[in-house]
N, C-alpha and C positions, 0 to 999 in steps of 0.2 A: 264415633266423633273423632276427627283428626286432632293432632297436637296443635294447640293454640298457645303461642308464647309471645309476650311483649317484653323485650329485653333492650335496655339502652346502655350505651358505653359512655362513661363520664371521663375517660382518659384525656380528652381534649376539650372538655367543657370548661368555660371560663370560671375560675374561682376567685372570689374577692378576699377570702380569708385563708389562713394557713391552719386549718383544722388538723389535729394530729392523726386522725383516722379517716383519711379520704376513701370514699367508696369508689370502686372501679366500675361495677355494673349493678343494676338492680332491675327488677321486673316482676311480672306475674305470669303464671302458667295455668292453663286449664287443659287437662289431658286425660285420655283413657287408653287402656290396652297399650301401655308403653313399657319400655325396658331400658336399662343402662348397664353397661359393663365397661369400666375403665378407671382411670386415675384422674385426680383433680390437681393438675399441675400448677404450681405457683399461686394458689388461691386459697382463701378461706371463705367458704360460702355458708351463710346462715339461711336455711330454707325453712320457712314457716308453713308447714303442711296443715292447712286450715280445715279441710273437709274432704271426704271421699265416700264413694258408694261402698267401699270395702270397710270391714270392721277394723282390720289391722293393716299396718304397713310392715313389710319384712325387708330388711337390708342386711347384706353380708359385706363386712369390711374385713379383708384378710380372711382369717378363719373364724371370726366372731359373727354371730347372727344376732341382730337387734330386732325386736318386735315391739311395735308401739301402736296404741290406739290413737285415733284422731280427736282433737288436734294435737300436734306435737312439733318440736323443732328437731331438725337434723343438721348437724354441722359437717360439711364436706371439706376435708383438708388434704393437702398433698401427702401421699403416703401409700398405704396398701391398696390393692384392687378393691373397688367398690362395685357391688352388683345389686340390682333390684329389678323386679318385674311385677306388674299388676294389670288387672283388667278393668276395674271400676274407674269411674270418673274421679279425678282428683283436682283440687284447687290449692294453689300454693303461692306464696310471695317470697321472693329471695333477694338478698343483697350480698355482694361479693367484695372482699378486700384482697390486696396482694399479700402473699405469705410472708413478706418481709416485715409485716406489722405484728407477727406473732409475739415478739417480746413486749410490745406495748399492751397487747391484750392481757398478757400474763401479769404485767405490772398493775393493771387495773382490776385484777382478780376475776377476769372472765374465764370460766372453765368450760371444757367440753370433753371431759373424760368421766363417763362415757359420752359419745358424741351426739346423744339424743335425749330428749326428755319431754314427757307429756305436759301440756299446758292447759290453761283456761283462756279462752278468747275474751279477756276483760275489755271493758270500754276503752281503757287507755291503750291496750294493744291494738284494738280495731281502729281507734282514732289515728294512730300512727300509720297503719296500713292504708287507710283511706286517704290521708294527706299525701303519702308517698305515691300512691296510685294516681292521684290527681296531678302530680308533677311529671308523670311520664311524657305527656305530649309537649312539655316545655323544657325538656332535659338539657338542651344546649343553650338556653337563654342565660343571660348574666345573672348570677346569684342563685340560680336554681340548684347547682351542684352543692353549694354551701348549705342550702336548706336540706338537701338530701343527706349530706354528711351528718348534720345535727339530728335529723329525724331518725335516721338509722341507728345512731348511737342511743337515742331515747328509746327506740324499740328494743334494741339489744339489752338495755338496762332493765326494761320491764320483763323481758323474757328470762333474764338471769335472776331477777328477784323472784319470779314465779318458780324457777327451778329450786332456788334455795328454800323458799317457803313451803313448797309442796312436798319436798322430799323429807322435811322435818315435821314430825307431828306437832301440831299447834298446841301451845300452852294457853288454855283459856284465861288463866289468871294473868299471864303476861299481857295478853291482848287487852284485858280490862285495865291493867295498870297503865299501859302505854296510852290507852284512850283517855284515862284521867289526866295523865301528864300532858297530853295534847291539849286538853281543855284548859289546863292551868296555863300553858304557854300562850294560848290564844286570849285568855281573859284575865291575865295576871294583874292588870291595872285595877280591876274591880275586886281584887282579893277574893277569889272564888270561895264559896261555902264548901269547905272540904268535907264536912260531915254529910252534907247533902249528896255530894259526889260519891262518897263511900257507900252510902245507903242505896243510891241509885244503881250502883254496880254490884250490889249484893254482898258486900264485905262487912264484917265487924271491924271496929277500929284496930283491934289487935291483929287480925288476919291481914288487913290492908297494909299496915306498916311492916309486917313481916314480909309480905310479897314485894312491897315497894323497895325495901332495902336490897332485894336481889338484883334490881335493875338500875337503881339510882344511888349515887353516893351522898346526895343531898336530900334532906327532908323536904316535903312539899313547901313548908314555910320558908326554908332557906332558898329553894328554887324561886319562889315568888319574890323574896327580897332581892336576890341576885338580879332578877329580870328588871325590877323597879330601879335598882341602883344603876344598872347598865343604861336604861332609858334616861335616867336623870343625868348621867354623864353626857349623853348625846344632846339633851336639851340645854344643858349648861354651856355647851360649846358655842352656843349662840347667845349674844347679848340681848336678844329681843324679848325673851320671856322672863318675867320676874320670878323669883324663887317661890313666891306665894302661889303663882299660877301652876308652877311645876308640881308643887305639893298637892294642889287640888286635882290636877290631871292624873297624878299617880295614886289618888285616893288615900292620901295620908290624912289623919284626923285634924291636922293643922300645920302651919308653917313651922312652929316650934318643934313638933314631933318629927317632921321631915328633916329639919336641920340637925336635930339630935341623932337621928338614925343615920344620916349621911356622915356626920362626924365620927360616929362609932365605926362605920363601915370603912371609910377612907382615911380617917385620921386628920381630916380638915373639914371646914364648913363648906357649903355649896359655893359661897362667894369666893372663898380662898381657892377652891378648885377652879372656878371660872377665871379668876385672875391669873393663876398659874398656867392654865390651858391656853390662855390668850397672850401669854408672854409678859404678864405684869408681875412685879414682885409684891 
């Protein structure tokens, strides 16, 4: 099967926004029995090698040999000689930036040392690839390059998170604690039943609080109160909602308890806060 590549150049495509990481080129490739020997001048290419008939990919960069199972990411940058050869069919998606953006990637914490890592093709990764592939026929239309810039950054974010998560052995207790914290964040207005959450995730109270304190400086009760007070601030910025309705919305047992809690938290009553926020003495 001959090399099949779709590659589009975005250098002159109209952009409506000034995204800090503009993509130069992107595309897809399906190939077999192919080889490369050369250098990648003035570019940073992120190649998502999604599948292959071969079990492994072998790349030589300078004097270092990298061997990876599929799927994986390989980052090709300006530098040493890069060589690879393979016979089986391979499918990949790639996007390329100019090498002048290296400092921006470093500031964002994007690493590629070593320049490759094995990944899982999660639904989020594949959604990005599908959306980007669908934009290939429209690459020169207004606004498309802006979408490509944003989607490639989202894809790179997912690939980087996979790298950081997969190379570190998962802590099952951390995963459970963060899952509980996510539930609290989502349902804080209803004051979640903490004992039920603890039991649901297989902790004793003592073990739960020991693990919780490893990851959060606030107790669950403090987190819930902070979230309620933050939302109360937002609601009080408008004159349209009475204090009694805010208390009910945030599931306080009554207006008096809400006012007392708010005064203790902020050093003023809700109405005093509202007057101050709206410029009244």
